[in-house]
C-alpha positions as CSV (number, residue, x, y, z in Angstrom):
1,X,-368.2,52.0,-11.1
2,X,-364.6,50.9,-10.4
3,X,-363.5,52.5,-13.7
4,X,-365.1,55.8,-12.6
5,X,-363.4,55.5,-9.2
6,X,-360.1,55.1,-10.8
7,X,-360.6,58.0,-13.1
8,X,-361.4,60.2,-10.1
9,X,-358.5,58.9,-8.1
10,X,-355.8,58.9,-10.7
11,X,-355.4,62.8,-10.9
12,X,-355.4,62.8,-7.1
13,X,-352.6,60.3,-7.1
14,X,-350.6,62.4,-9.6
15,X,-351.0,65.5,-7.5
16,X,-350.0,63.7,-4.2
17,X,-346.2,63.9,-4.7
18,X,-346.4,67.6,-5.4
19,X,-348.6,68.2,-2.4
20,X,-346.2,66.2,-0.2
21,X,-343.2,68.1,-1.5
22,X,-344.9,71.4,-0.7
23,X,-345.7,70.2,2.9
24,X,-342.2,69.0,3.4
25,X,-340.7,72.2,2.1
26,X,-342.9,74.2,4.5
27,X,-341.9,71.9,7.4
28,X,-338.2,72.3,6.5
29,X,-338.6,76.1,6.4
30,X,-340.3,76.1,9.8
31,X,-337.8,73.8,11.3
32,X,-335.0,76.1,10.2
33,X,-336.6,79.1,11.9
34,X,-334.9,80.3,15.0
35,X,-336.2,79.1,18.4
36,X,-338.0,81.5,20.8
37,X,-334.9,82.7,22.6
38,X,-333.0,83.4,19.4
39,X,-336.0,85.1,18.0
40,X,-336.3,87.3,21.1
41,X,-332.7,88.4,20.6
42,X,-333.1,88.9,16.8
43,X,-336.3,90.8,16.8
44,X,-337.4,91.6,20.4
45,X,-340.0,94.2,19.4
46,X,-341.6,92.2,16.6
47,X,-340.2,93.4,13.3
48,X,-336.5,93.0,12.4
49,X,-335.1,96.5,13.0
50,X,-332.3,96.9,10.4
51,X,-330.0,99.8,10.0
52,X,-328.7,101.0,6.6
53,X,-326.6,103.9,5.5
54,X,-327.8,106.0,2.5
55,X,-326.2,108.4,0.1
56,X,-327.1,110.1,-3.2
57,X,-325.7,107.1,-5.1
58,X,-325.6,103.4,-4.3
59,X,-322.4,101.6,-3.5
60,X,-321.6,98.1,-2.2
61,X,-322.5,99.5,1.2
62,X,-324.5,102.7,0.8
63,X,-328.2,102.5,-0.3
64,X,-330.2,104.9,-2.3
65,X,-333.1,106.7,-0.6
66,X,-335.6,107.8,-3.3
67,X,-338.0,110.7,-3.3
68,X,-340.9,108.5,-2.2
69,X,-338.9,107.2,0.8
70,X,-338.2,103.8,-0.6
71,X,-334.7,102.3,-0.1
72,X,-332.8,100.4,-2.7
73,X,-329.4,98.7,-2.6
74,X,-327.4,95.6,-1.7
75,X,-327.9,95.8,2.1
76,X,-331.6,96.4,1.7
77,X,-331.9,93.2,-0.4
78,X,-329.9,91.3,2.2
79,X,-331.9,92.6,5.0
80,X,-335.1,91.5,3.3
81,X,-333.6,88.0,2.8
82,X,-332.7,87.8,6.5
83,X,-336.2,88.9,7.5
84,X,-337.8,86.3,5.3
85,X,-335.6,83.6,6.9
86,X,-337.1,84.4,10.3
87,X,-340.6,85.1,9.1
88,X,-340.7,88.7,10.3
89,X,-341.2,92.0,8.5
90,X,-338.3,94.3,8.3
91,X,-338.3,97.9,9.7
92,X,-335.5,100.0,8.3
93,X,-333.7,102.9,10.0
94,X,-331.8,104.8,7.3
95,X,-329.1,107.3,8.3
96,X,-326.4,109.1,6.3
97,X,-323.8,108.3,8.9
98,X,-322.7,104.9,10.3
99,X,-321.8,106.5,13.6
100,X,-325.5,107.2,14.1
101,X,-326.3,103.6,13.3
102,X,-323.6,102.4,15.7
103,X,-325.2,104.4,18.5
104,X,-328.7,103.0,17.6
105,X,-327.3,99.5,17.9
106,X,-325.6,100.0,21.2
107,X,-328.8,101.7,22.6
108,X,-331.0,98.7,21.5
109,X,-332.9,100.8,18.9
110,X,-331.6,98.5,16.1
111,X,-331.3,94.7,15.9
112,X,-329.0,94.2,13.0
113,X,-326.9,96.1,10.5
114,X,-324.0,95.9,8.1
115,X,-321.1,98.0,9.2
116,X,-317.4,98.8,8.3
117,X,-315.4,97.3,11.2
118,X,-312.5,98.7,13.2
119,X,-311.3,98.3,16.8
120,X,-313.7,100.9,18.1
121,X,-316.7,99.1,16.5
122,X,-315.5,95.8,17.9
123,X,-315.5,97.3,21.4
124,X,-319.1,98.4,21.0
125,X,-320.8,95.7,18.8
126,X,-320.8,92.0,18.2
127,X,-319.2,91.3,14.8
128,X,-320.2,88.5,12.4
129,X,-318.8,87.5,9.0
130,X,-317.7,89.9,6.3
131,X,-319.7,90.3,3.0
132,X,-317.4,92.8,1.3
133,X,-313.8,94.0,1.6
134,X,-313.2,97.5,0.2
135,X,-310.3,100.0,0.0
136,X,-310.2,103.5,1.6
137,X,-308.8,106.2,-0.6
138,X,-309.4,109.8,-1.4
139,X,-311.5,111.8,-3.9
140,X,-309.7,115.1,-4.7
141,X,-311.3,118.3,-6.1
142,X,-310.9,119.8,-9.5
143,X,-307.6,121.7,-9.9
144,X,-305.9,120.0,-7.0
145,X,-302.2,119.2,-7.5
146,X,-302.5,116.0,-5.3
147,X,-301.5,113.0,-7.4
148,X,-301.0,110.3,-4.7
149,X,-302.2,109.3,-1.3
150,X,-298.9,110.3,0.2
151,X,-299.4,113.9,-1.1
152,X,-302.6,114.2,0.8
153,X,-300.6,114.3,4.1
154,X,-299.0,117.7,3.9
155,X,-299.7,121.1,5.6
156,X,-302.5,123.1,4.3
157,X,-304.4,120.2,2.6
158,X,-308.0,120.2,3.8
159,X,-309.1,116.6,4.3
160,X,-312.7,115.6,5.2
161,X,-314.4,112.3,6.1
162,X,-317.8,111.3,7.5
163,X,-318.0,111.8,11.3
164,X,-318.0,108.8,13.5
165,X,-316.9,106.3,10.8
166,X,-314.1,103.8,10.5
167,X,-312.8,105.7,7.5
168,X,-312.3,109.0,9.3
169,X,-310.6,107.2,12.2
170,X,-308.4,105.2,9.7
171,X,-307.4,108.4,7.8
172,X,-306.7,110.3,11.0
173,X,-304.3,107.5,12.1
174,X,-302.3,107.9,8.9
175,X,-302.2,111.7,8.7
176,X,-299.3,113.3,10.5
177,X,-298.9,116.7,8.8
178,X,-302.5,117.6,8.4
179,X,-305.8,116.9,10.0
180,X,-309.1,115.4,8.8
181,X,-312.3,117.3,9.6
182,X,-315.7,115.7,9.9
183,X,-318.7,116.1,7.6
184,X,-322.2,114.9,8.6
185,X,-322.9,113.0,5.4
186,X,-321.6,112.0,1.9
187,X,-323.7,114.7,0.4
188,X,-322.2,117.4,2.7
189,X,-318.7,116.2,2.0
190,X,-319.2,116.3,-1.8
191,X,-320.6,119.8,-1.5
192,X,-317.4,120.9,0.3
193,X,-315.3,119.5,-2.5
194,X,-317.6,121.1,-5.2
195,X,-317.3,124.5,-3.6
196,X,-313.6,124.3,-3.0
197,X,-313.8,124.3,0.8
198,X,-312.0,120.9,1.0
199,X,-309.2,119.3,-1.0
200,X,-309.7,115.6,-0.4
201,X,-312.5,113.3,0.8
202,X,-311.8,110.0,2.4
203,X,-314.1,107.1,1.8
204,X,-314.2,103.6,0.1
205,X,-313.1,103.4,-3.5
206,X,-316.3,101.9,-4.9
207,X,-318.4,104.6,-3.2
208,X,-316.1,107.4,-4.4
209,X,-316.1,106.0,-8.0
210,X,-319.9,106.0,-8.1
211,X,-320.2,109.5,-6.8
212,X,-317.2,111.3,-8.4
213,X,-319.4,112.4,-11.4
214,X,-321.2,114.7,-9.0
215,X,-318.0,116.7,-8.4
216,X,-316.9,117.7,-11.9
217,X,-313.2,117.4,-12.5
218,X,-312.6,115.4,-9.3
219,X,-310.3,112.3,-9.3
220,X,-310.2,109.2,-7.2
221,X,-306.6,108.5,-6.2
222,X,-304.9,105.2,-7.0
223,X,-303.9,102.9,-4.1
224,X,-305.4,102.7,-0.6
225,X,-304.5,103.9,2.8
226,X,-306.5,101.1,4.5
227,X,-308.6,98.1,3.7
228,X,-312.1,98.1,5.2
229,X,-314.1,95.0,6.0
230,X,-317.9,95.3,6.0
231,X,-319.6,92.8,8.3
232,X,-323.0,91.9,9.7
233,X,-323.3,93.2,13.3
234,X,-325.7,93.0,16.2
235,X,-325.7,94.6,19.7
236,X,-323.5,93.0,22.3
237,X,-325.1,90.6,24.7
238,X,-327.1,88.8,22.0
239,X,-325.0,85.6,21.3
240,X,-327.8,83.6,19.8
241,X,-328.7,86.5,17.4
242,X,-325.0,86.7,16.4
243,X,-324.9,82.9,15.8
244,X,-328.0,83.0,13.6
245,X,-327.0,86.0,11.4
246,X,-323.5,84.6,11.0
247,X,-324.9,81.3,9.8
248,X,-327.4,83.0,7.6
249,X,-324.8,85.2,5.9
250,X,-322.4,82.4,5.3
251,X,-325.2,80.4,3.7
252,X,-326.2,83.5,1.6
253,X,-322.7,83.7,0.3
254,X,-322.5,80.0,-0.5
255,X,-325.9,79.9,-2.2
256,X,-325.2,82.9,-4.4
257,X,-327.7,85.2,-2.7
258,X,-325.1,87.8,-1.9
259,X,-323.7,87.6,-5.4
260,X,-327.2,88.1,-6.8
261,X,-327.7,91.2,-4.6
262,X,-324.5,92.6,-6.0
263,X,-325.4,91.9,-9.6
264,X,-329.0,93.1,-9.2
265,X,-327.8,96.5,-8.0
266,X,-325.2,96.9,-10.8
267,X,-322.0,95.8,-9.0
268,X,-321.2,92.8,-11.2
269,X,-317.4,93.3,-10.9
270,X,-317.3,93.7,-7.1
271,X,-316.1,90.6,-5.3
272,X,-318.1,89.0,-2.5
273,X,-315.9,88.3,0.5
274,X,-314.7,84.7,0.8
275,X,-316.4,82.1,3.1
276,X,-315.6,82.6,6.8
277,X,-314.0,86.0,6.3
278,X,-313.9,87.9,9.6
């Protein structure tokens, strides 16, 4: 009988360490979850309401919105990772324009987003760490004689940017002999270039490189008129939410989760922002 007891007990003893590890891991995950007040600031309506900007091609910032409505891209992957860390589902608001997302954050319709940052955004939103640093430049149409960023700024050159964005504000600040006009989306701006109704389109280099093939004969200009930092943001007045997303993003950079999101979406040569970049 003792032998039989040992035969029954031995497999149980072997399984015990694995069971204990599973329990401890679960306890650790639960202990890392935000407290009630932080959760109320992060996801006050239940799901984590996350804003993303979409375009016809992915970039390090823009996501792809497919015909079936699904969203794919780096910021989608990171949003899902953040939602998992707090144990809540994620509800996406996808817009073609970051100005619309900014308004949704300030009005309380969104809880978190990634956003290119400038002084106007800092006045409206609470800004966390940066995950990517890009360069603003121009895409010029086929047949244009513009060869440098300096040559964009001359009378008669028709420059466009996405309305309400840091890029259009940054370009406007550098242009003294011409003006930049707003377009509602990346798609609309590319169409203006394709049809010869605009000469130069201001946006981040990696986005323009991925979309230039949609405007035959177009060229992305060398250099940059401005660096742009893309950071995690929350509405003002939510200090605990800001502290949590800041800690989460720094850990995601340190663990390689942000690097994996870049690689999984085809941006293997793009650099993740360094630790504590703000």
